[in-house]
N, C-alpha and C positions, 0 to 999 in steps of 0.2 A: 504494500500500500504506500503510495507516495503522499507525503504530507506537504501541504502548501502553506507557507507563511507569507502573509501579505503585509499587514501593518501591525503585527503583534509586537509587544515589547520583547526585544531580543538583546542578548549580550554577546560579547565576542569571546572566543576561545582559540588559543593557539596550541597546536599539537605538533609533536615531532613524529615522523613516520619513517620506517625503513625505506631506503631508496626504491626497492622493488615494488613496494606497496604504493608509494607516491607515483611511480611510473605507470602502474596499472590504473590508478585513479586519473592521472593526466590523460592517458589513452582513452579511457571511457568518456571522460568529459569532452574531449575533442571529437570522438566518434558520434556523440549524441547532441552536441551543441549546448550542453549544460555545463555548469561550473563544477570545479572540484569541491567547492564549499557545499553545493547542493547535495552531492553524493555523500560527502562526509556527514552532513547533517542527517540525511536519510538513514545512513547506517547506524548512527547513534540512536535516533528516535526508534528505529525498528527493533533494536536489540536491548535497549535500556530496560524494558520490563522483564525480559528474560534474565538479565544480569541481576536485577533486584530480587527476582524469585530465587535464584541460586544463592544469593547472599542470605536471604531469609531462611532457606532450607539449611544452609550450613550453620547459621546461628542457632536454629532449633536443635540441631544435633549436638552442638556445644552446650547449649543452655536449655535443656528440656523443660517443657511447661506441663501443667496438669492435662491429663488426657482422660476422656470419659469413654465408658463402654456404651454400646448401643442401648442396653437396658437403662443405664443411668440417664442417658439423654431422653429416652422415652418417658421415664418417671418424672424428670424435671419439666417436661412439656405437658404432662398429664394427658397423654393421648388416649388413655383408656377411660377417662372419666368424662 
């Protein structure tokens, strides 16, 4: 999914990329007529949620929280009454 940003409040970010990645990004931008910034932004937006999910999963493994059984959940919701 391509995200389009028109007049939203945006800030600037500078990143260092390995030469081969920058070359690929440059080639893609030239082939498509879009900017390298466009594709870098798309990559970040597309994968940010996945990275956040991985971080949360790893945190839960390090710092377990209370877990409930199916029976405990059903009793708490009073599904039988």
